[in-house]
FIMARDO-429014 format. One line per 4 residues: their letters; for each residue x, y, z of N, C-alpha, C, O. Coordinates in steps of 0.001 Angstrom, whole numbers, plus 500000, padded with zeros to 6 digits. Layout:
BEGIN
a	X Y Z X Y Z X Y Z X Y Z  ... $
END
This chain:
BEGIN
xxxx	500841 498803 500000 500000 500000 500000 500871 501240 500000 501904 501273 500668  500471 502250 499267 501108 503549 499313 500276 504476 500186 499099 504207 500428  500862 505547 500654 500204 506390 501634 499611 507639 501019 499050 508462 501742  499712 507811 499714 499320 509072 499090 497879 509452 499393 497585 510629 499603 $
xxxx	496998 508501 499419 495620 508769 499774 495092 507545 500481 495427 506419 500112  494256 507753 501509 493749 506579 502201 492846 505805 501250 491864 506356 500754  493165 504511 500980 492412 503765 499983 490962 503568 500388 490599 503674 501559  490149 503281 499389 488725 503100 499603 488381 501623 499588 489037 500823 498919 $
xxxx	487339 501272 500338 486747 499946 500167 485975 499964 498853 485429 500995 498459  485935 498838 498189 485229 498808 496914 484368 497559 496832 484779 496479 497254  483182 497716 496290 482314 496563 496059 482726 495932 494740 482326 496390 493669  483518 494892 494822 484120 494310 493638 484069 492810 493730 483939 492244 494815 $
xxxx	484172 492174 492599 484002 490731 492560 485160 490072 491846 485723 490658 490922  485533 488861 492253 486638 488180 491597 486272 487717 490198 485135 487323 489938  487234 487767 489313 487071 487260 487960 488136 486233 487679 488904 485908 488585  488228 485709 486491 489154 484627 486205 490592 485081 486144 490898 486169 485657 $
xxxx	491457 484247 486635 492889 484480 486436 493299 483865 485111 492550 483087 484519  494489 484214 484648 494954 483587 483414 496454 483649 483349 497086 484495 483981  497009 482762 482592 498415 482827 482239 498508 482551 480755 497828 481666 480236  499346 483304 480078 499551 483069 478658 501028 483186 478364 501742 483921 479046 $
xxxx	501495 482473 477357 502908 482558 477024 503154 482049 475625 502297 481402 475022  504320 482345 475121 504676 481884 473798 504910 480383 473817 505099 479795 474882  504898 479765 472656 505124 478326 472586 506469 477948 473173 506606 476896 473796  507469 478807 472975 508794 478507 473497 508819 478476 475006 509748 477930 475600 $
xxxx	507795 479065 475645 507780 479167 477096 506955 478061 477743 506820 478027 478966  506407 477165 476942 505486 476180 477494 506058 475298 478595 505327 474980 479533  507332 474880 478536 507822 474046 479645 507651 474705 481007 507253 474041 481963  507945 476006 481114 507784 476689 482388 506307 476868 482703 505893 476670 483845 $
xxxx	505509 477239 481711 504081 477404 481926 503476 476105 482439 502731 476116 483420  503783 474989 481793 503210 473718 482206 503712 473303 483578 502964 472716 484361  504981 473603 483880 505506 473256 485193 504752 474012 486279 504439 473446 487327  504459 475286 486037 503712 476061 487024 502289 475532 487134 501728 475476 488229 $
xxxx	501704 475143 486004 500367 474556 486051 500343 473341 486953 499471 473215 487813  501300 472443 486760 501270 471180 487482 501588 471358 488959 501020 470658 489798  502487 472282 489293 502896 472427 490682 501999 473372 491464 501904 473249 492685  501346 474299 490804 500496 475266 491501 499036 475144 491084 498215 475975 491475 $
xxxx	498693 474116 490293 497334 473927 489817 496827 475177 489102 495709 475640 489330  497675 475702 488243 497339 476921 487510 496421 476599 486353 496684 475680 485577  495356 477348 486240 494441 477185 485114 494847 478116 483985 495122 479293 484217  494885 477605 482785 495128 478450 481615 493764 478755 481007 493064 477854 480545 $
xxxx	493399 480019 481012 492075 480430 480577 492177 481387 479410 493255 481893 479098  491061 481629 478777 491034 482620 477713 491335 483996 478303 491010 484273 479458  491957 484847 477502 492288 486174 477969 491031 487024 478070 489997 486730 477471  491160 488082 478846 490044 489004 479000 489277 488723 480276 489100 487568 480665 $
xxxx	488826 489782 480923 488070 489659 482154 486880 490585 482082 486995 491684 481539  485728 490176 482617 484590 491081 482627 484896 492299 483475 485622 492203 484465  484351 493441 483097 484629 494671 483833 484004 494626 485217 483091 493846 485483  484520 495486 486095 483981 495594 487440 482500 495946 487390 481704 495385 488144 $
xxxx	482119 496882 486499 480726 497294 486405 479846 496135 485961 478759 495933 486504  480317 495361 484961 479516 494238 484471 479299 493206 485563 478205 492657 485693  480336 492940 486348 480176 491962 487425 479208 492475 488483 478379 491723 488996  479321 493777 488808 478425 494342 489811 476970 494273 489337 476065 494000 490126 $
xxxx	476752 494526 488023 475398 494480 487487 474821 493077 487551 473606 492908 487660  475695 492055 487484 475215 490682 487584 475066 490233 489038 474639 489110 489307  475420 491115 489970 475253 490777 491374 476272 489787 491891 475993 489075 492856  477450 489716 491283 478444 488752 491734 479078 489211 493047 478929 490365 493449 $
xxxx	479776 488311 493699 480235 488526 495065 481323 489586 495141 481945 489940 494139  481539 490091 496372 482608 491038 496637 483885 490272 496915 483946 489057 496725  484910 490990 497368 486132 490327 497815 485779 489266 498844 484866 489450 499649  486509 488152 498814 486209 487131 499815 486584 487652 501201 487278 488661 501328 $
xxxx	486121 486961 502225 486259 487458 503594 487715 487621 504004 488054 488559 504726  488572 486726 503553 489977 486795 503942 490656 488020 503338 491389 488728 504028  490416 488271 502063 491039 489418 501409 490442 490723 501937 491168 491689 502174  489112 490753 502122 488497 491950 502690 489027 492231 504088 489230 493385 504465 $
xxxx	489248 491165 504855 489823 491341 506185 491213 491948 506131 491559 492798 506952  492014 491510 505161 493355 492080 504992 493262 493553 504610 494013 494378 505131  492342 493889 503700 492156 495287 503301 491768 496127 504510 492353 497184 504747  490785 495664 505274 490316 496427 506432 491424 496586 507469 491582 497655 508058 $
xxxx	492186 495521 507687 493266 495573 508668 494334 496581 508239 494873 497317 509066  494630 496606 506945 495614 497564 506435 495107 498991 506589 495844 499867 507043  493852 499229 506214 493285 500584 506321 493286 501087 507753 493439 502285 507992  493119 500186 508702 493056 500599 510104 494382 501142 510615 494431 501784 511665 $
xxxx	495460 500888 509875 496789 501308 510304 497162 502703 509801 498237 503210 510123  496281 503325 509013 496559 504630 508426 495523 505656 508861 494328 505360 508877  495968 506862 509214 494998 507927 509509 494402 508482 508226 494937 508279 507137  493282 509187 508373 492624 509743 507197 493455 510824 506512 493302 511058 505314 $
xxxx	494327 511478 507262 495112 512568 506686 496502 512118 506250 497412 512943 506164  496684 510837 505974 498009 510305 505654 498656 511043 504485 499863 511281 504483  497837 511405 503485 498392 512030 502281 498992 513396 502560 499833 513864 501794  498577 514047 503645 499061 515392 503932 500307 515387 504817 500867 516448 505091 $
xxxx	500739 514240 505258 501873 514147 506172 503193 514303 505430 503252 514146 504210  504240 514611 506169 505574 514704 505591 506033 513338 505108 505493 512309 505514  507039 513339 504232 507542 512057 503727 508116 511228 504868 508037 510000 504836  508694 511880 505878 509219 511136 507022 508087 510449 507786 508227 509300 508205 $
xxxx	506978 511143 507966 505840 510549 508655 505210 509439 507826 504789 508420 508373  505141 509627 506511 504597 508588 505649 505460 507326 505701 504948 506206 505723  506772 507530 505720 507657 506370 505819 507476 505646 507149 507503 504416 507202  507293 506410 508217 507077 505788 509515 505788 504962 509519 505750 503869 510083 $
xxxx	504728 505489 508885 503477 504738 508788 503665 503457 507970 503204 502385 508362  504337 503584 506848 504553 502425 505985 505370 501365 506717 505046 500178 506665  506434 501796 507400 507274 500837 508114 506500 500173 509246 506682 498984 509508  505630 500940 509925 504812 500356 510980 503820 499341 510415 503585 498289 511010 $
xxxx	503240 499671 509255 502337 498719 508601 503074 497436 508248 502577 496338 508499  504283 497578 507657 505066 496398 507292 505409 495570 508527 505360 494341 508482  505754 496231 509623 506077 495516 510858 504853 494789 511413 504965 493695 511967  503687 495411 511259 502450 494787 511744 502196 493442 511058 501775 492482 511702 $
xxxx	502453 493380 509760 502180 492160 509005 503386 491211 508941 503272 490102 508419  504522 491637 509464 505746 490845 509292 505632 489501 509997 505182 489411 511139  506052 488460 509286 506096 487108 509826 507523 486779 510260 508474 487358 509733  507687 485858 511214 509041 485455 511602 509786 484831 510423 509181 484184 509569 $
xxxx	511084 485029 510385 511880 484355 509363 511829 482844 509580 511733 482387 510718  511893 482071 508505 511917 480613 508653 513090 480171 509524 514158 480783 509513  512869 479106 510269 513908 478582 511153 515145 478190 510336 515034 477553 509289  516302 478575 510823 517555 478228 510168 517971 479154 509053 519037 478967 508466 $
xxxx	517146 480169 508739 517486 481099 507663 518736 481896 508033 518815 482475 509116  519693 481918 507137 520932 482658 507344 520798 484023 506689 520546 484122 505488  520964 485063 507472 520750 486431 506985 521964 487273 507346 522463 487228 508470  522420 488031 506378 523522 488953 506652 523367 490194 505788 522887 490122 504657 $
xxxx	523775 491318 506326 523752 492586 505609 525138 492882 505053 526155 492485 505622  525152 493581 503941 526401 493921 503264 526203 495260 502570 525076 495647 502263  527282 495953 502328 527236 497175 501531 528060 496936 500275 529266 496699 500336  527378 497003 499133 528063 496860 497852 528658 498206 497461 528003 499243 497568 $
xxxx	529876 498175 497017 530558 499410 496620 530930 499320 495155 531603 498388 494715  530471 500318 494411 530814 500379 492996 530838 501822 492549 529839 502529 492680  531942 502259 492033 532045 503660 491644 531942 504557 492858 532593 504311 493873  531121 505604 492760 530989 506563 493853 529809 506251 494766 529569 506987 495723 $
xxxx	529067 505179 494496 527853 504892 495240 527986 503571 495985 528492 502590 495440  527525 503551 497245 527469 502328 498037 526004 501952 498235 525168 502817 498495  525692 500659 498113 524304 500212 498152 524158 499120 499208 524776 498064 499077  523366 499342 500240 523102 498284 501221 522260 497165 500606 521322 497427 499853 $
xxxx	522599 495938 500928 521824 494782 500501 521706 493827 501683 522452 493929 502656  520760 492898 501586 520577 491870 502610 520490 490511 501932 519695 490316 501012  521304 489582 502387 521354 488223 501846 520495 487295 502701 520530 487350 503931  519724 486443 502027 518910 485418 502693 519298 484064 502103 519189 483858 500894 $
xxxx	519748 483145 502950 520133 481814 502485 519478 480759 503353 519599 480794 504578  518787 479825 502729 518320 478648 503449 519530 477786 503834 520585 477911 503211  519405 476925 504834 520549 476106 505256 521151 475279 504133 522357 475031 504118  520319 474852 503193 520797 474077 502048 520332 474775 500778 519134 474964 500571 $
xxxx	521280 475158 499928 520954 475818 498668 520831 474795 497560 521637 473869 497473  519820 474955 496706 519614 474039 495584 520461 474410 494383 520698 473577 493507  520918 475653 494334 521588 476155 493138 522447 477342 493523 522244 477963 494566  523411 477650 492665 524234 478844 492859 523574 480094 492285 524113 481192 492425 $
xxxx	522431 479948 491648 521706 481097 491098 521224 481985 492249 520772 481482 493277  521321 483281 492076 520869 484237 493082 519691 485042 492547 519620 485365 491361  518776 485355 493448 517633 486209 493125 517943 487614 493628 518197 487803 494817  517923 488597 492739 518122 489994 493105 516731 490617 493218 515992 490689 492236 $
xxxx	516383 491065 494428 515013 491506 494687 514954 493000 494971 515712 493531 495782  514012 493672 494266 513780 495109 494433 512391 495313 495047 511388 494870 494489  512344 495986 496200 511083 496149 496922 510200 497220 496295 510669 498091 495563  508905 497130 496603 507963 498164 496217 507917 499286 497244 508660 499285 498226 $
xxxx	507021 500250 496993 506881 501384 497894 506871 502723 497191 507175 503745 497806  506523 502738 495901 506362 504002 495188 507641 504781 494968 507591 505986 494724  508784 504123 495049 510105 504754 494953 510393 505681 496130 511469 506276 496192  509447 505817 497069 509602 506748 498185 509605 506060 499543 510065 506636 500529 $
xxxx	509097 504838 499603 508883 504144 500867 509572 502782 500839 509913 502257 499780  509765 502228 502034 510257 500862 502141 511767 500764 502167 512483 501752 502006  512232 499536 502376 513663 499268 502461 513902 497817 502788 513063 496971 502478  515007 497509 503397 515353 496125 503682 514395 495494 504694 514098 494304 504599 $
xxxx	513914 496271 505653 513039 495702 506674 511611 495523 506186 510932 494592 506619  511131 496399 505284 509722 496363 504890 509349 495077 504168 508193 494658 504222  510295 494448 503498 510025 493227 502746 510875 492049 503257 511101 491075 502540  511332 492161 504494 512248 491169 505049 511645 489771 505073 512286 488810 504645 $
xxxx	510423 489652 505567 509842 488315 505709 509503 487699 504362 509651 486490 504181  509045 488517 503409 508750 487976 502074 510013 487441 501422 509988 486375 500808  511116 488168 501548 512384 487705 500959 512880 486445 501652 513373 485528 500995  512753 486392 502983 513199 485207 503719 512380 483982 503328 512936 482900 503136 $
xxxx	511061 484144 503208 510227 483004 502823 510447 482622 501365 510336 481449 501008  510756 483599 500524 511087 483297 499131 512359 482464 499056 512442 481518 498273  513343 482815 499866 514585 482042 499892 514321 480612 500367 514883 479659 499827  513470 480471 501371 513166 479135 501871 512443 478295 500821 512802 477140 500593 $
xxxx	511425 478874 500181 510608 478102 499238 511366 477746 497967 511145 476679 497393  512250 478620 497526 512967 478368 496274 514271 477616 496479 514778 477000 495542  514825 477654 497688 516133 477062 497917 517260 477857 497284 518340 477324 497034  517008 479137 497026 517996 480012 496401 518376 481134 497352 517617 481477 498259 $
xxxx	519544 481698 497141 519910 482895 497874 519154 484082 497278 519199 484316 496070  518468 484817 498128 517758 486031 497725 518519 487211 498292 518874 487222 499471  518769 488202 497455 519506 489399 497870 518617 490606 497634 518333 490965 496491  518179 491232 498722 517330 492419 498640 518192 493668 498531 519214 493793 499205 $
xxxx	517772 494581 497680 518552 495781 497372 517872 497010 497978 516691 497258 497737  518628 497770 498762 518112 498977 499406 518501 500190 498563 519426 500925 498909  517783 500393 497449 518099 501484 496528 517685 502824 497137 516878 502878 498065  518255 503901 496596 517934 505244 497086 516485 505624 496753 515934 505207 495734 $
xxxx	515892 506420 497635 514482 506774 497531 514295 508241 497149 515167 509081 497373  513134 508518 496567 512701 509891 496350 511966 510349 497619 511490 509509 498382  511866 511654 497856 512265 512765 496982 513726 513193 497125 514184 514082 496407  514458 512565 498046 515843 512976 498236 516702 512669 497017 517630 513414 496701 $
xxxx	516394 511574 496336 517206 511123 495200 516261 510852 494033 515635 509794 493975  516157 511785 493122 515192 511687 492037 515642 510697 490968 516810 510316 490893  514672 510293 490142 514939 509439 488985 516073 510036 488145 516054 511235 487867  517055 509234 487736 517107 507770 487748 517988 507162 488840 518585 506109 488617 $
xxxx	518088 507793 490015 518996 507293 491056 518677 505851 491442 519585 505026 491540  517391 505534 491665 517028 504176 492063 517424 503164 490990 517924 502083 491302  517202 503517 489738 517562 502606 488649 519071 502416 488582 519542 501296 488385  519826 503477 488741 521285 503333 488744 521741 502384 489845 522629 501560 489627 $
xxxx	521135 502497 491033 521474 501588 492133 521110 500147 491782 521881 499221 492036  519921 499970 491194 519474 498620 490844 520421 497976 489840 520796 496814 489997  520803 498710 488825 521692 498171 487792 523051 497833 488383 523607 496766 488120  523581 498749 489184 524895 498505 489751 524874 497304 490692 525777 496469 490652 $
xxxx	523849 497214 491536 523762 496084 492453 523665 494769 491687 524366 493811 492011  522805 494717 490677 522662 493492 489895 523969 493124 489207 524342 491952 489156  524657 494119 488683 525919 493856 487985 526970 493285 488961 527695 492350 488623  527037 493848 490147 528017 493367 491124 527659 491969 491619 528544 491130 491785 $
xxxx	526385 491710 491856 525967 490383 492302 526201 489348 491213 526549 488206 491511  526015 489733 489951 526224 488813 488830 527693 488439 488649 528003 487505 487908  528592 489145 489308 530002 488730 489256 530210 487384 489929 531211 486711 489684  529262 486989 490783 529371 485714 491495 528632 484570 490808 528773 483418 491219 $
xxxx	527845 484862 489769 527110 483813 489078 525801 484315 488524 525474 485490 488689  525030 483442 487862 523776 483854 487220 522779 484420 488220 522785 484063 489398  521929 485306 487732 520937 485943 488590 519553 485889 487958 519400 485736 486746  518553 486019 488819 517162 486239 488428 516761 487586 488991 517019 487860 490163 $
xxxx	516140 488431 488191 515705 489746 488626 514240 489681 489021 513402 489222 488245  513930 490143 490231 512556 490075 490727 512241 491336 491507 513139 491998 492026  510947 491666 491587 510534 492818 492366 509034 492986 492330 508357 492500 491423  508518 493688 493339 507078 493947 493397 506798 495425 493203 507554 496277 493670 $
xxxx	505709 495724 492514 505241 497081 492271 506323 497887 491544 506723 497504 490445  506809 498991 492127 507868 499724 491440 509163 498921 491398 510029 499188 490564  509303 497944 492285 510447 497043 492187 510409 496217 490920 511456 495845 490391  509195 495920 490418 509079 495262 489132 509522 496151 488000 510104 495678 487024 $
xxxx	509250 497448 488122 509752 498423 487150 511272 498389 487121 511868 498362 486045  511912 498390 488295 513369 498361 488353 513923 497053 487795 514952 497055 487119  513252 495943 488071 513723 494654 487559 513681 494630 486035 514635 494185 485397  512580 495107 485445 512466 495124 483986 513505 496048 483366 514148 495689 482379 $
xxxx	513672 497234 483938 514649 498179 483394 516073 497673 483555 516918 497899 482690  516339 496992 484654 517672 496420 484860 517938 495303 483859 519062 495153 483380  516915 494521 483540 517084 493480 482524 517501 494092 481190 518355 493542 480493  516905 495221 480836 517267 495903 479591 518708 496397 479661 519475 496222 478714 $
xxxx	519075 497009 480778 520432 497545 480920 521482 496440 480836 522539 496633 480235  521198 495294 481431 522176 494204 481411 522168 493450 480082 523115 492721 479784  521130 493610 479293 521189 493116 477914 522120 493995 477100 522933 493498 476321  521997 495322 477284 522782 496251 476481 524254 496243 476870 525124 496372 476009 $
xxxx	524535 496093 478147 525908 495998 478639 525979 494798 479564 525824 494947 480776  526210 493606 479018 526094 492370 479797 526988 492355 481027 528099 492886 481030  526459 491727 482075 527217 491515 483297 528111 490291 483130 528122 489651 482078  528860 489977 484188 529780 488840 484126 529042 487519 483961 529573 486586 483358 $
xxxx	527827 487428 484489 527007 486222 484373 525630 486619 483846 525234 487778 483966  524910 485685 483276 523651 486035 482612 522496 486286 483577 522506 485850 484728  521500 487007 483062 520202 487124 483719 519344 485975 483189 519093 485889 481986  518896 485097 484079 518136 483920 483658 516654 484214 483487 515964 483512 482748 $
xxxx	516163 485237 484156 514741 485516 484035 514342 486766 484795 515068 487257 485659  513156 487268 484443 512508 488367 485150 511240 487816 485807 510437 487152 485152  511066 488090 487087 509836 487727 487785 509272 489018 488378 509808 489561 489344  508179 489496 487780 507627 490806 488108 506293 490615 488823 505407 489920 488326 $
xxxx	506158 491232 489988 504994 491049 490849 504196 492350 490880 504697 493377 491338  502983 492308 490406 502133 493493 490154 502976 494726 489831 502965 495708 490573  503715 494663 488702 504668 495729 488379 504007 496975 487800 502942 496914 487187  504672 498101 488014 504306 499377 487399 505273 499621 486242 506444 499928 486461 $
xxxx	504775 499481 484997 505654 499473 483830 505379 500608 482848 506009 500679 481793  504445 501493 483185 504157 502615 482295 502975 502391 481394 502961 502885 480267  501969 501652 481858 500817 501346 481014 499735 502403 480998 498828 502325 480169  499791 503391 481879 498700 504357 481984 498451 505118 480685 497291 505244 480293 $
xxxx	499478 505637 479988 499199 506376 478748 498763 505486 477595 498348 505992 476553  498848 504177 477760 498425 503261 476695 496926 503003 476726 496398 502312 475854  496241 503547 477715 494803 503346 477806 494411 501950 478235 493339 501474 477861  495252 501278 479011 494914 499931 479465 493671 499994 480355 493557 500889 481193 $
xxxx	492742 499056 480183 491437 499176 480843 491486 499288 482358 490661 499986 482947  492440 498615 483005 492445 498575 484467 492612 499957 485091 492155 500189 486210  493264 500880 484374 493459 502215 484942 492133 502948 485116 492019 503834 485964  491144 502588 484329 489808 503142 484523 488953 502276 485411 488278 502782 486307 $
xxxx	488968 500961 485176 488114 500056 485927 488460 500039 487412 487578 499879 488256  489728 500202 487730 490165 500061 489121 490894 501309 489613 491856 501215 490375  490436 502459 489180 491098 503708 489569 490971 503965 491068 491788 504694 491632  489962 503383 491729 489799 503516 493179 489902 502159 493857 489200 501893 494832 $
xxxx	490771 501307 493345 490909 499956 493888 491379 499977 495338 492038 500927 495761  491051 498952 496093 491535 498883 497467 493055 498882 497542 493714 498165 496789  493606 499669 498432 495029 499724 498785 495929 500369 497741 497090 500649 498040  495445 500615 496536 496219 501388 495565 495260 502001 494558 494563 501287 493837 $
xxxx	495230 503321 494514 494362 504015 493563 495208 504655 492475 496429 504753 492595  494546 505087 491419 495248 505802 490360 495799 507127 490891 496872 507563 490472  495082 507762 491798 495602 508994 492397 496903 508728 493148 497841 509521 493065  496964 507619 493881 498220 507243 494553 499352 507150 493543 500431 507710 493737 $
xxxx	499083 506431 492465 500116 506228 491447 500592 507549 490866 501794 507762 490710  499667 508429 490548 500056 509700 489946 500945 510510 490888 501918 511123 490449  500618 510512 492169 501432 511258 493134 502843 510714 493174 503803 511485 493163  502985 509408 493219 504325 508832 493336 505091 508872 492022 506315 509008 492032 $
xxxx	504401 508758 490892 505094 508934 489614 505678 510345 489534 506817 510527 489104  504887 511346 489953 505388 512730 489903 506502 512944 490917 507478 513642 490639  506356 512345 492085 507404 512471 493093 508713 511885 492588 509790 512373 492934  508625 510846 491776 509833 510198 491271 510722 511171 490498 511948 511063 490531 $
xxxx	510100 512113 489810 510884 513053 489003 510886 514465 489590 511429 515387 488981  510285 514639 490766 510252 515956 491384 509344 516928 490671 509613 518129 490651  508255 516418 490075 507359 517249 489273 506166 517706 490092 505763 517033 491041  505600 518848 489728 504401 519358 490361 503162 518611 489904 503223 517753 489024 $
xxxx	502032 518954 490518 500785 518228 490272 500320 518312 488828 499658 517393 488345  500650 519386 488130 500177 519559 486760 501251 519270 485715 501012 519429 484518  502406 518856 486153 503508 518626 485215 503278 517337 484435 502761 516366 484988  503657 517314 483151 503546 516072 482377 504561 515048 482863 505628 515397 483368 $
xxxx	504215 513807 482704 505108 512720 483102 505889 512221 481889 505362 512254 480776  507114 511766 482065 507970 511371 480925 507701 509952 480448 508559 509075 480540  506491 509744 479937 506104 508393 479528 506935 507871 478369 506983 506660 478152  507589 508744 477620 508409 508283 476492 509828 507935 476918 510627 507488 476095 $
xxxx	510149 508134 478181 511474 507780 478705 511456 506310 479107 510794 505962 480085  512157 505435 478389 512102 504007 478714 512693 503664 480073 512379 502610 480625  513544 504530 480629 514046 504297 481974 512987 504594 483030 513059 504078 484145  512015 505415 482687 510887 505725 483569 509766 504710 483368 509162 504245 484334 $
xxxx	509493 504371 482119 508387 503480 481745 508924 502407 480797 509033 502664 479598  509257 501234 481286 509836 500204 480412 509005 499897 479172 509562 499514 478143  507674 500058 479248 506843 499790 478077 507114 500758 476931 506689 500513 475801  507815 501853 477209 508154 502804 476144 509398 502383 475378 509734 503007 474371 $
xxxx	510086 501345 475826 511321 500936 475148 511007 500401 473755 510077 499614 473581  511774 500824 472779 511478 500481 471385 512020 499125 470962 511576 498581 469951  512966 498568 471703 513603 497317 471278 513777 496405 472488 514622 496653 473348  512973 495352 472544 513039 494413 473666 513634 493076 473250 513560 492104 474002 $
xxxx	514218 493017 472071 514809 491766 471611 515970 491358 472518 516728 492201 472999  516092 490065 472736 517229 489545 473472 517152 489681 474972 518139 489419 475660  515993 490089 475512 515872 490175 476964 515736 488785 477577 515400 487819 476892  516002 488703 478871 515770 487461 479607 514278 487144 479591 513459 488062 479559 $
xxxx	513908 485869 479611 512490 485501 479648 511826 486047 480905 512490 486370 481890  510516 486142 480847 509789 486823 481917 508508 486088 482278 507787 485600 481407  508241 486017 483566 506910 485696 484072 506467 486880 484924 507144 487264 485877  505326 487447 484566 504826 488632 485254 503478 488316 485892 502629 487662 485287 $
xxxx	503296 488785 487108 502123 488452 487905 501363 489717 488265 501936 490669 488797  500070 489719 487973 499212 490828 488364 498122 490350 489297 497968 489154 489542  497365 491310 489816 496204 490993 490645 495000 491724 490078 495129 492774 489449  493844 491159 490308 492655 491622 489597 492260 493048 489948 491956 493837 489053 $
xxxx	492256 493396 491230 491736 494691 491649 492887 495652 491904 493276 495900 493045  493416 496183 490815 494633 496981 490846 494678 497786 489552 494494 497212 488478  494918 499103 489615 495077 499864 488371 496206 499312 487492 496198 499514 486278  497170 498621 488098 498309 498061 487360 498023 496667 486805 498919 496022 486260 $
xxxx	496796 496203 486937 496468 494824 486554 496933 494446 485156 497400 493326 484950  496815 495359 484184 497081 495024 482791 498526 495240 482372 498904 494864 481263  499345 495837 483235 500741 496059 482866 501496 494759 482602 502277 494708 481652  501296 493690 483411 502009 492439 483106 501703 491901 481712 502612 491474 481000 $
xxxx	500428 491917 481316 500079 491424 479984 500698 492299 478901 501252 491786 477929  500606 493627 479068 501164 494521 478052 502660 494294 477882 503165 494276 476759  503372 494119 479001 504813 493885 478949 505116 492566 478235 505974 492512 477354  504417 491524 478615 504704 490215 478032 504285 490144 476569 504928 489447 475784 $
xxxx	503245 490835 476190 502878 490889 474774 503973 491575 473971 504304 491142 472867  504537 492648 474525 505656 493311 473854 506861 492381 473755 507527 492326 472721  507135 491656 474826 508257 490715 474804 508032 489619 473766 508943 489274 473013  506839 489083 473730 506545 488015 472762 506707 488517 471335 507214 487799 470473 $
xxxx	506272 489761 471083 506429 490335 469750 507892 490484 469383 508246 490488 468204  508748 490609 470398 510187 490735 470168 510893 489380 470196 512119 489313 470121  510119 488306 470302 510709 486968 470284 511215 486491 471629 511999 485543 471691  510783 487130 472715 511225 486763 474056 510154 485903 474723 508980 486271 474746 $
xxxx	510561 484766 475259 509622 483885 475960 509060 484618 477173 509810 485194 477961  507737 484594 477319 507113 485321 478415 505738 484758 478708 505099 484157 477845  505299 484956 479915 503958 484560 480316 503482 485457 481432 504293 486007 482176  502169 485615 481560 501642 486463 482616 500458 485778 483263 499761 484971 482649 $
xxxx	500255 486122 484511 499162 485546 485296 498512 486659 486098 499204 487427 486766  497192 486754 486040 496453 487707 486856 495652 486923 487880 494795 486114 487522  495930 487163 489155 495291 486412 490229 493907 486970 490515 493768 488166 490772  492894 486139 490478 491540 486615 490749 491357 486957 492226 491902 486298 493112 $
xxxx	490573 488011 492463 490143 488323 493816 491193 488888 494738 490991 488912 495952  492332 489354 494193 493396 489888 495038 493624 491364 494757 493198 491895 493731  494308 492016 495694 494562 493451 495631 496062 493704 495661 496844 492833 496041  496448 494900 495257 497855 495307 495285 498389 495194 496714 497704 495541 497676 $
xxxx	499619 494705 496831 500222 494541 498142 499907 493234 498818 500217 493059 499996  499290 492300 498094 498804 491068 498724 499913 490112 499142 499624 489099 499780  501174 490395 498806 502241 489558 499361 502172 489542 500883 502511 488538 501509  501732 490651 501482 501645 490712 502940 500488 489882 503486 500420 489627 504688 $
xxxx	499589 489464 502621 498428 488683 503066 498638 487187 502913 497693 486417 503082  499851 486757 502598 500053 485351 502223 499805 484373 503371 499610 483183 503125  499809 484847 504617 499467 483960 505734 498045 484200 506226 497595 483544 507165  497337 485131 505600 495973 485454 506008 494945 485053 504970 493759 484948 505285 $
xxxx	495372 484829 503751 494453 484581 502639 494939 483392 501815 496109 483321 501440  494039 482475 501544 494397 481331 500697 494752 481792 499290 495671 481253 498674  494031 482785 498778 494345 483298 497446 495756 483902 497414 496521 483658 496481  496089 484682 498432 497415 485298 498472 498498 484251 498680 499595 484375 498134 $
xxxx	498203 483227 499458 499171 482143 499661 499465 481433 498340 500616 481122 498035  498415 481184 497563 498588 480550 496257 499373 481458 495312 500221 480986 494555  499090 482762 495355 499793 483737 494527 501289 483699 494817 502103 483663 493894  501650 483706 496092 503063 483668 496474 503704 482358 496035 504860 482347 495611 $
xxxx	502974 481264 496132 503502 479971 495689 503814 479979 494199 504829 479423 493778  502960 480597 493400 503189 480662 491964 504418 481506 491636 505200 481166 490748  504575 482613 492368 505756 483450 492166 507020 482647 492458 507975 482684 491682  507028 481929 493563 508211 481139 493933 508473 480023 492941 509631 479708 492664 $
xxxx	507420 479416 492397 507597 478374 491395 508224 478942 490128 509079 478300 489518  507805 480143 489725 508416 480785 488555 509901 480995 488771 510705 480724 487879  510273 481476 489953 511695 481687 490252 512454 480368 490205 513549 480304 489646  511890 479328 490780 512556 478022 490800 512814 477499 489406 513869 476922 489144 $
xxxx	511861 477693 488503 512038 477170 487154 513028 477992 486326 513717 477444 485465  513102 479264 486574 514170 480028 485931 515526 479552 486432 516470 479441 485649  515632 479276 487698 516899 478785 488247 517275 477452 487652 518456 477175 487445  516272 476605 487368 516543 475292 486802 517074 475385 485380 517643 474420 484869 $
xxx	516896 476548 484726 517385 476691 483352 518894 476938 483312 519487 476934 482233  519519 477151 484461 520957 477415 484501 521716 476146 484170 521454 475092 484748  522653 476242 483245 523514 475129 482904 522898 474123 481983 523541 473136 481628 $
END
């Protein structure tokens, strides 16, 4: 959740999830189907209005409970608070939902040094590693919120479920460090980590934006070891100017609204409320990139009730047109930020399992 505006409850109903991919990507698609019971459905989802007119159900009780619990942690005037106060609220929310690290998880902090910039990272290793492949993880938070602690438990559980070392990157935040500072940190961290072996790039929300942009940068100037895949979790990729339906259908979605997104997009570049956004800058909006050939394969995950719902499909369609193996999945009945609900909601638990399965299969492609 972002703090720009206190999110609204919405009378909304779950629709079908889907995953689609190129023929070249079928081994991974089928593996996820078999291990996570993923259904491959026809593309397209009925609109929120159409479902409401048919009288279909609202969010299930578990997801609605997570939404209500999250809203209870924010005051009504959150959007008017200083960035320091907003960060304190976000960190308190993350701490409220934080789960204990898995037993035996080995965790250590490090500062990566490259050029004139030092980047804090956190390593998560299960007692037994299945592979030397490392997952480089970029957290969400609108480029303004979050850090190593806000996503600590998700990274630790990801390391446990995948049997891989997960390395979380504490990139610089806005408004103190405007675009492209966060991207520069992400690229440098990934490049330094890749000196030790192959990597998978992963991230949620704006972290998915950084993962996609870093994949492009490491294609153009390859690192010492390859990028095996991109795993993007409800990513923000620049779909708003493309007229993707979700930006209208879910502009007031629970826990993330279009107004929230606009505030943080503008904050990223230090722009005023009426300033145009640089949608043609591919470092700002990966979907604006003109050449996606040769990128690492991608599995992108969206959630139904989210203005960003359609960004994963748009990204993967662009990748497929460029000959890159890709697939996307939209989870029915879930909201932005649902990684934090994985112990409270069966739907969110399944969503997290699918993400981890995607990472595992990219790791299996090494060698």
